[in-house]
C-alpha positions as CSV (number, residue, x, y, z in Angstrom):
1,M,-15.4,3.4,-47.0
2,T,-16.7,7.0,-48.1
3,A,-14.3,9.7,-48.3
4,V,-14.5,12.7,-46.5
5,H,-13.9,15.3,-48.9
6,P,-11.5,17.9,-47.7
7,E,-13.8,20.9,-47.5
8,A,-16.7,19.6,-45.7
9,K,-17.3,21.1,-42.2
10,V,-17.2,18.9,-39.0
11,I,-20.1,20.0,-36.4
12,T,-18.4,19.0,-32.9
13,P,-18.6,20.3,-28.7
14,Q,-15.4,21.2,-27.6
15,P,-13.3,19.6,-25.3
16,G,-14.5,20.2,-21.7
17,F,-18.0,21.5,-21.4
18,Q,-20.0,21.0,-24.3
19,M,-18.5,18.1,-24.0
20,S,-20.0,17.1,-20.9
21,A,-23.1,18.8,-21.3
22,L,-23.7,16.6,-24.8
23,S,-22.8,13.7,-23.5
24,T,-24.7,13.4,-20.4
25,S,-27.5,10.7,-19.4
26,A,-29.5,13.0,-17.2
27,D,-33.5,13.5,-18.3
28,I,-32.6,17.4,-17.4
29,A,-29.6,19.1,-17.8
30,I,-29.2,22.4,-16.9
31,I,-25.8,24.1,-18.4
32,G,-24.2,27.3,-17.4
33,G,-22.3,29.6,-15.4
34,G,-19.9,32.9,-16.7
35,A,-20.9,34.2,-20.1
36,G,-19.1,33.0,-23.2
37,G,-18.8,29.1,-22.0
38,G,-20.5,28.0,-25.1
39,K,-23.9,27.6,-23.9
40,T,-25.6,29.0,-27.3
41,Y,-23.8,25.7,-29.4
42,A,-24.3,23.1,-27.3
43,L,-27.5,23.4,-27.0
44,L,-27.9,23.7,-31.0
45,I,-26.3,21.0,-31.4
46,E,-28.4,19.3,-29.0
47,A,-30.9,20.1,-30.6
48,S,-29.5,18.4,-34.5
49,R,-28.7,15.8,-32.7
50,H,-31.6,12.7,-34.0
51,R,-31.8,15.0,-37.2
52,F,-31.6,11.2,-38.9
53,N,-35.0,10.3,-37.2
54,K,-37.6,11.6,-39.2
55,D,-40.2,11.8,-36.2
56,F,-38.2,13.8,-34.1
57,G,-39.2,16.7,-32.7
58,A,-37.5,19.9,-30.9
59,V,-38.4,23.4,-29.7
60,I,-36.1,25.7,-28.5
61,F,-38.1,28.3,-26.2
62,R,-37.1,32.2,-25.2
63,R,-39.5,34.0,-23.0
64,T,-40.5,36.5,-25.4
65,Y,-40.3,36.9,-29.1
66,A,-37.7,39.4,-29.3
67,M,-35.3,37.6,-27.1
68,V,-35.5,34.8,-30.2
69,T,-35.3,37.0,-32.9
70,N,-32.7,39.7,-31.8
71,E,-29.3,39.9,-33.3
72,G,-26.8,37.2,-32.2
73,G,-29.2,35.0,-30.1
74,L,-30.1,31.7,-30.7
75,W,-32.1,31.9,-34.2
76,D,-29.1,34.4,-35.9
77,T,-26.7,31.3,-34.3
78,S,-28.9,28.6,-35.9
79,K,-28.7,30.1,-39.4
80,D,-25.0,29.6,-39.4
81,L,-24.9,25.8,-38.0
82,Y,-28.1,23.6,-39.3
83,P,-27.6,24.5,-43.2
84,M,-24.6,22.9,-43.1
85,V,-26.0,19.6,-42.1
86,G,-29.0,20.0,-44.9
87,A,-31.4,21.8,-43.0
88,K,-33.8,24.1,-44.7
89,Q,-35.4,27.1,-43.0
90,G,-38.8,27.7,-42.2
91,D,-40.4,30.6,-40.1
92,L,-38.7,30.1,-37.0
93,E,-38.2,26.4,-37.6
94,W,-36.0,24.4,-39.5
95,R,-36.9,21.1,-41.1
96,F,-33.8,18.5,-41.8
97,P,-33.8,15.9,-44.7
98,S,-35.1,13.0,-42.8
99,G,-38.2,15.6,-41.5
100,A,-36.9,15.8,-38.4
101,R,-37.4,19.1,-37.3
102,V,-36.3,22.2,-34.0
103,S,-38.7,24.7,-33.7
104,F,-38.4,28.1,-32.1
105,A,-40.6,29.4,-29.8
106,H,-41.4,31.6,-26.6
107,M,-43.8,32.0,-24.3
108,Q,-43.9,35.5,-22.8
109,H,-47.4,35.0,-19.7
110,E,-47.0,32.4,-17.9
111,K,-50.4,31.3,-19.6
112,N,-48.9,30.6,-23.1
113,M,-47.8,27.2,-21.5
114,F,-51.1,26.1,-22.0
115,D,-50.7,27.3,-26.0
116,W,-48.5,23.8,-25.7
117,Q,-51.5,21.5,-24.4
118,G,-52.0,18.3,-25.5
119,T,-48.5,18.0,-27.7
120,Q,-45.8,15.7,-27.1
121,I,-41.6,17.1,-27.8
122,P,-39.5,14.5,-27.5
123,L,-36.6,17.6,-26.8
124,I,-37.7,20.8,-24.8
125,V,-34.6,23.3,-24.8
126,F,-34.9,26.8,-22.6
127,D,-32.8,28.9,-23.4
128,E,-32.2,31.8,-20.2
129,L,-33.9,28.9,-18.0
130,T,-33.4,32.5,-15.3
131,H,-36.6,33.9,-17.1
132,F,-39.4,31.3,-17.3
133,T,-41.6,30.8,-13.9
134,Q,-41.0,27.8,-12.1
135,K,-44.9,26.6,-13.6
136,Q,-44.2,27.1,-17.0
137,F,-40.8,24.8,-16.5
138,W,-43.0,22.0,-14.6
139,Y,-45.8,22.2,-16.8
140,M,-43.9,21.9,-19.6
141,L,-42.4,18.7,-18.5
142,S,-45.9,17.4,-19.0
143,R,-45.6,18.0,-22.7
144,N,-41.9,16.2,-22.6
145,R,-43.2,12.8,-24.1
146,S,-41.8,10.3,-27.3
147,M,-43.3,8.0,-29.6
148,C,-40.5,8.6,-31.5
149,G,-38.0,6.2,-30.3
150,V,-35.8,8.6,-28.6
151,R,-36.2,9.1,-24.9
152,P,-37.8,12.2,-24.1
153,Y,-35.1,14.8,-22.4
154,I,-35.3,18.6,-21.3
155,R,-32.1,20.5,-21.4
156,A,-31.8,24.1,-20.5
157,S,-29.2,26.9,-20.3
158,C,-29.0,29.6,-17.7
159,N,-26.4,32.8,-16.0
160,P,-26.1,32.8,-12.4
161,D,-28.8,34.2,-10.8
162,P,-29.2,34.0,-6.8
163,D,-32.9,35.5,-7.0
164,S,-34.2,33.0,-9.0
165,W,-36.1,29.8,-8.7
166,V,-33.5,27.5,-10.8
167,A,-30.5,28.9,-7.5
168,E,-32.8,26.3,-5.6
169,L,-33.4,23.9,-8.0
170,I,-29.2,23.4,-7.9
171,A,-28.8,24.1,-4.9
172,W,-26.8,20.8,-4.0
173,W,-24.5,21.6,-6.6
174,I,-23.6,25.1,-5.5
175,G,-21.2,25.8,-2.4
176,E,-21.4,27.7,0.4
177,D,-19.0,30.6,-1.7
178,G,-21.3,30.4,-4.4
179,F,-19.4,28.5,-7.1
180,P,-20.3,25.2,-8.7
181,I,-18.3,22.3,-6.3
182,P,-16.2,20.8,-9.4
183,E,-16.5,17.0,-7.9
184,R,-20.8,17.3,-8.5
185,A,-20.1,19.1,-11.9
186,G,-22.4,16.8,-14.3
187,K,-23.4,14.7,-11.4
188,L,-27.0,12.6,-12.0
189,R,-29.0,13.0,-9.1
190,Y,-33.0,11.5,-9.0
191,F,-35.6,13.6,-7.9
192,T,-39.9,13.3,-7.3
193,R,-42.5,16.1,-6.5
194,D,-44.8,15.9,-3.4
195,N,-47.3,18.2,-4.1
196,D,-44.3,20.8,-4.2
197,T,-41.6,19.7,-2.9
198,M,-39.3,18.3,-3.9
199,V,-37.6,14.7,-3.1
200,W,-34.4,14.1,-3.6
201,G,-31.7,10.7,-3.8
202,D,-28.6,9.3,-5.3
203,T,-30.4,6.7,-6.5
204,P,-34.1,6.1,-8.2
205,E,-34.6,3.5,-5.0
206,Q,-33.5,6.4,-2.4
207,V,-36.9,8.3,-4.3
208,I,-38.8,5.6,-4.2
209,E,-38.4,4.8,-0.6
210,Q,-39.2,8.2,0.7
211,A,-41.7,8.9,-1.2
212,P,-43.3,5.1,-1.8
213,H,-47.1,6.7,-2.1
214,L,-46.3,8.3,-5.0
215,F,-45.3,4.8,-6.7
216,Q,-47.8,2.9,-5.6
217,G,-50.6,1.1,-8.5
218,E,-50.3,2.2,-12.0
219,L,-47.3,4.3,-11.3
220,A,-45.5,1.1,-9.5
221,A,-43.5,1.4,-12.5
222,T,-42.3,4.8,-12.8
223,R,-39.0,5.9,-12.3
224,P,-37.5,9.3,-10.8
225,K,-36.3,11.5,-13.4
226,S,-32.9,12.7,-13.2
227,L,-30.9,16.1,-13.2
228,T,-27.5,17.9,-13.0
229,F,-25.7,20.9,-13.2
230,I,-23.1,21.4,-15.7
231,P,-21.1,24.2,-15.1
232,G,-19.3,25.9,-18.3
233,S,-16.3,28.8,-18.1
234,I,-15.2,31.3,-21.2
235,Y,-11.6,29.4,-20.4
236,E,-13.0,26.5,-21.9
237,N,-14.2,28.2,-25.4
238,K,-11.6,28.2,-27.2
239,K,-13.2,29.2,-30.4
240,L,-14.6,32.2,-28.9
241,L,-11.5,33.4,-27.1
242,A,-9.2,32.6,-30.5
243,V,-11.9,35.0,-33.0
244,N,-12.6,37.6,-30.1
245,P,-10.0,38.0,-27.6
246,E,-11.5,41.2,-26.7
247,Y,-14.7,39.5,-25.1
248,L,-12.4,38.0,-22.4
249,A,-11.3,41.8,-21.7
250,G,-14.3,42.8,-21.4
251,L,-15.1,40.7,-18.2
252,M,-12.2,41.3,-16.9
253,A,-12.5,45.2,-17.1
254,Q,-15.6,44.3,-14.7
255,D,-15.7,45.2,-11.0
256,E,-14.9,42.1,-8.6
257,E,-18.3,41.4,-7.9
258,T,-19.8,41.4,-11.6
259,K,-16.9,39.7,-12.6
260,A,-17.6,36.7,-9.7
261,Q,-20.9,36.1,-11.6
262,L,-20.6,36.6,-15.2
263,L,-16.6,35.6,-15.5
264,E,-16.3,33.0,-12.6
265,G,-20.1,31.8,-12.8
266,N,-20.7,33.0,-9.0
267,W,-24.3,32.3,-7.8
268,R,-24.2,34.6,-4.8
269,V,-23.7,37.5,-6.8
270,K,-26.0,39.8,-8.5
271,I,-25.4,43.1,-10.1
272,D,-27.0,44.2,-13.1
273,G,-27.1,48.3,-11.9
274,L,-31.3,48.3,-11.4
275,A,-31.5,47.3,-8.1
276,L,-33.6,49.8,-5.7
277,F,-32.5,48.7,-2.5
278,D,-28.1,48.3,-1.5
279,F,-27.7,44.9,-0.9
280,S,-25.3,45.9,2.0
281,R,-28.3,47.8,3.3
282,I,-30.5,44.8,3.1
283,N,-28.5,42.7,5.0
284,D,-28.7,45.5,7.9
285,L,-31.8,45.8,8.3
286,F,-32.2,43.4,10.6
287,T,-29.4,45.0,12.9
288,N,-29.8,48.9,12.8
289,Y,-31.0,51.0,15.3
290,P,-33.5,53.5,13.6
291,V,-33.8,56.8,15.7
292,A,-36.2,56.8,18.6
293,E,-39.3,59.5,17.9
294,P,-40.6,60.8,21.1
295,A,-44.1,59.9,19.9
296,P,-43.7,56.8,16.7
297,R,-46.3,56.2,14.8
298,K,-48.2,52.5,15.1
299,C,-49.2,51.2,12.4
300,I,-49.7,47.9,10.5
301,T,-49.7,47.4,6.9
302,C,-51.0,43.8,5.4
303,D,-50.7,42.6,2.2
304,A,-53.2,40.1,2.0
305,A,-52.7,38.5,-1.5
306,G,-55.1,36.2,-1.6
307,F,-53.9,34.2,-4.7
308,G,-52.2,31.0,-6.0
309,Q,-49.6,30.5,-3.4
310,D,-49.5,33.9,-2.3
311,K,-48.9,33.9,1.5
312,C,-51.0,36.7,3.9
313,V,-48.2,38.9,4.9
314,I,-49.3,41.1,8.3
315,K,-46.2,43.5,9.7
316,V,-46.4,45.6,12.8
317,W,-44.7,48.8,12.9
318,I,-43.4,50.9,15.7
319,G,-42.2,54.5,14.3
320,W,-39.5,53.1,11.5
321,S,-39.0,49.7,13.2
322,V,-41.3,46.2,12.3
323,V,-41.8,44.6,15.7
324,A,-44.1,41.8,14.7
325,I,-44.8,39.6,11.8
326,T,-48.1,37.5,11.3
327,V,-48.3,35.2,8.1
328,I,-51.1,33.5,7.1
329,S,-52.0,30.8,4.4
330,K,-56.0,31.5,4.8
331,T,-56.5,34.2,3.3
332,G,-60.3,35.3,3.1
333,S,-61.4,38.0,4.5
334,R,-62.7,37.2,8.6
335,D,-59.0,35.9,8.7
336,I,-57.4,38.3,7.6
337,V,-59.6,40.3,10.7
338,D,-58.9,37.4,13.2
339,A,-55.4,38.2,12.3
340,I,-54.9,41.5,12.8
341,E,-57.4,42.2,15.7
342,P,-54.6,41.3,18.1
343,L,-52.2,42.8,16.9
344,R,-54.4,45.9,17.4
345,R,-54.6,45.3,20.6
346,R,-51.1,44.3,21.8
347,Y,-50.0,47.2,19.9
348,N,-52.5,49.9,20.9
349,V,-52.7,50.5,17.0
350,A,-56.0,52.6,15.8
351,Q,-58.2,51.1,13.4
352,S,-57.3,53.9,10.9
353,D,-54.1,53.1,11.3
354,V,-54.3,49.8,10.0
355,L,-53.4,49.8,5.6
356,V,-54.6,46.3,3.6
357,D,-53.9,45.6,0.2
358,Q,-57.7,45.9,-0.7
359,D,-57.0,44.2,-4.0
360,G,-59.1,40.4,-4.2
361,V,-59.8,39.3,-0.4
362,G,-58.2,42.3,0.8
363,G,-61.0,45.0,-0.4
364,G,-63.3,42.0,1.9
365,A,-60.9,42.8,5.2
366,V,-60.8,46.3,4.8
367,G,-65.0,46.6,4.8
368,L,-64.8,43.6,7.6
369,G,-62.1,45.1,9.9
370,G,-63.0,49.5,9.1
371,Y,-59.1,49.6,8.4
372,Q,-58.1,51.6,5.1
373,G,-57.6,50.8,1.5
374,F,-54.3,50.4,-0.4
375,S,-54.6,51.0,-4.4
376,G,-51.1,50.1,-5.9
377,G,-52.1,51.3,-9.4
378,T,-54.0,54.2,-8.2
379,P,-51.2,57.9,-9.2
380,S,-48.9,58.5,-7.3
381,L,-49.5,60.9,-4.2
382,P,-48.5,64.8,-4.0
383,D,-45.7,65.3,-1.1
384,P,-47.6,66.2,2.2
385,E,-44.9,68.8,3.4
386,T,-44.1,70.4,0.0
387,G,-47.4,69.6,-1.7
388,E,-45.0,68.8,-5.3
389,K,-46.5,66.4,-7.2
390,E,-44.2,63.1,-7.5
391,A,-43.2,61.7,-10.7
392,Y,-43.9,58.1,-10.3
393,K,-46.2,55.3,-12.1
394,N,-48.6,54.9,-9.8
395,L,-48.7,54.1,-5.4
396,K,-47.2,51.4,-5.3
397,T,-43.8,52.6,-7.1
398,Q,-43.6,55.7,-5.3
399,C,-44.0,53.7,-1.8
400,Y,-41.0,51.2,-2.9
401,Y,-38.8,54.3,-4.0
402,R,-39.1,56.3,-0.9
403,M,-38.8,53.4,1.1
404,A,-36.2,52.6,-0.9
405,G,-34.4,55.7,-0.3
406,R,-35.0,54.9,3.8
407,V,-33.3,51.8,3.9
408,N,-30.6,52.5,2.0
409,R,-29.7,55.6,4.2
410,G,-29.6,53.0,6.7
411,E,-33.3,54.3,8.2
412,V,-35.3,50.9,8.7
413,R,-35.5,47.9,11.2
414,I,-37.1,44.6,11.0
415,E,-36.9,42.4,13.9
416,V,-37.1,38.5,13.3
417,T,-37.0,36.5,16.0
418,P,-39.0,33.8,17.4
419,D,-41.2,36.1,19.3
420,S,-41.5,38.5,16.6
421,C,-42.8,35.9,13.9
422,L,-46.0,33.6,13.8
423,I,-46.3,31.5,11.0
424,D,-49.2,29.8,10.6
425,G,-50.3,29.7,14.6
426,V,-46.4,28.7,15.5
427,R,-43.4,31.0,17.0
428,T,-40.5,30.4,14.6
429,T,-38.9,32.6,12.2
430,K,-38.8,29.6,9.7
431,M,-41.7,29.2,6.8
432,K,-42.4,27.0,3.4
433,V,-41.3,28.5,0.2
434,G,-42.3,26.4,-2.3
435,A,-40.3,23.0,-1.4
436,A,-37.9,24.8,0.8
437,V,-37.6,26.0,4.3
438,V,-36.7,29.2,4.3
439,D,-35.7,31.8,7.2
440,V,-38.3,34.6,6.9
441,R,-35.0,37.1,6.3
442,D,-33.5,35.4,3.7
443,I,-37.3,35.5,2.4
444,I,-37.4,39.5,3.0
445,K,-33.8,39.5,1.2
446,Q,-35.0,38.2,-1.7
447,D,-38.1,39.8,-1.7
448,L,-36.5,43.2,-1.8
449,R,-33.6,42.5,-4.0
450,A,-36.4,41.6,-7.1
451,I,-37.4,45.1,-6.9
452,K,-36.2,46.4,-9.7
453,R,-36.2,50.0,-11.7
454,A,-37.0,50.1,-15.0
455,K,-37.5,52.3,-17.6
456,D,-39.0,55.7,-17.6
457,T,-42.4,55.9,-19.1
458,A,-43.4,58.3,-22.0
459,E,-44.4,61.3,-20.2
460,G,-41.4,60.9,-17.6
461,K,-42.3,59.5,-14.6
462,K,-40.6,56.6,-12.9
463,Q,-41.5,52.7,-12.7
464,I,-40.3,49.5,-11.0
465,N,-40.2,46.3,-13.1
466,S,-43.7,44.4,-13.5
467,K,-45.3,41.8,-11.0
468,E,-45.0,39.4,-13.6
469,E,-40.8,39.9,-13.7
470,Q,-40.4,40.5,-9.9
471,K,-42.5,36.8,-10.3
472,I,-39.6,35.4,-12.8
473,I,-37.2,36.4,-10.5
474,L,-38.6,34.5,-7.2
475,G,-40.6,32.0,-8.3
476,R,-43.7,33.6,-6.9
477,S,-45.3,36.8,-5.6
478,P,-43.1,39.0,-3.3
479,D,-45.5,39.6,-0.7
480,F,-43.0,40.6,2.3
481,G,-41.8,43.2,0.0
482,D,-45.0,44.7,-1.1
483,C,-46.5,44.8,2.7
484,F,-43.2,46.2,3.8
485,S,-43.3,49.1,0.8
486,F,-47.2,49.9,2.4
487,R,-45.2,51.8,5.3
488,E,-44.4,54.8,3.7
489,W,-48.3,55.6,2.7
490,F,-49.0,56.8,5.7
491,E,-45.5,59.0,5.3
492,L,-47.9,60.8,2.2
493,Q,-51.0,61.8,4.3
494,P,-52.1,65.5,4.4
495,V,-50.5,66.8,7.5
496,V,-52.0,68.8,10.1
497,K,-50.5,72.1,10.5
498,K,-51.8,75.2,12.9
499,G,-55.3,73.3,13.9
500,F,-56.3,72.9,10.6
501,M,-55.8,69.9,7.7
502,K,-54.9,71.0,4.7
503,R,-55.5,68.5,1.9
504,I,-53.5,68.8,-1.5
505,N,-55.4,66.9,-4.3
């Protein structure tokens, strides 16, 4: 037996979270929870597990290149770890003596996932999975293949984000209070996907029973994948607490909601200081009583959203109350007009008081129906009362900021009842979003919470986060939120004073 040198360094996981993360047999393991739990080292140790297999390769993804190379990130930490086991550093890559490799890469844009077409990667690691889109994750699962003798698998870390698609994916492991359910931690569940619908079971057989048509013919021998969620806590990271006890003190100094998220790993709380809409005021939208106006404006807003899985959302407004919501999946120009016209007749809305997002098929609906067209990328408009130009990057940003102010003052109401909601021809408040059936109120809440303040432009103009960033948060486009914000367009139009119209350019 060869003796271990007394100065040799041993790389081993800490008991608890790290040991559980490195012991699971799941095809897909999502690990994380509060800050400081030891996720980084767990992922790096996992990626080096098969370093003696010359044909093994792992790729560790962050969303952007900067996130890969940022000081103190995974790449930096790998420099402290991998040389200890003989790995040689390359260009964002480590090569072990056997020939095994661990690479670091990014997928900043959704289309970057196609850069990996035709590859086979035995181990795929996502650091901060909530930063990636759902489409990127599922596409890369198809690249998770192996010819090196190692069963292909995926590991991913994350912090709690209630607005992300990941929250829906791991919902079974999370309680109603937002905290992980202890007895479910690390428990394997099995799944398959029937188009966009997740089919779950406690055993592979349960999954096959629910979707037998997916396991026939050449696929009869295919087995459902297993997935688990393993929560972690800073209290299990004894090494961090010993080296940097101030880290815990910093978390303890946060407000109660931030502590619930970062210290205790709560998946119902998200506080980042960038929200445009106050969380409590979003909830109030469905119970507010706006001030009654003697002659309220009647108008219709429509987000045509004619791309991919986006929905066409139509809202009828009386004053500052949404009194009807129509959602259609068929979003041709004629379909949109056919959905709007019955609402115009029912609520006596003038043709010129219908506003449709004119990007894509919406432009055809504007022309066909004789409606107003909304172009969010155009310059912001002057305040019609003062004539002063407002410092926003574009019209869409201006409308969102103005609507957020109105919502935060409690001046807006949304009526959500089976009588007020028509979803693809059915009177209901429920609709399918991805694999889940979700209440319209929850979709609206999610959309508005996904709208964030962004850094001002170089000219000092206010911005909101990009549509791509919103889609990362939601896993879809914020169609309900966009349609909601359009109402402010009517308030930005020139006002009539003393018998004439004054237009300010």
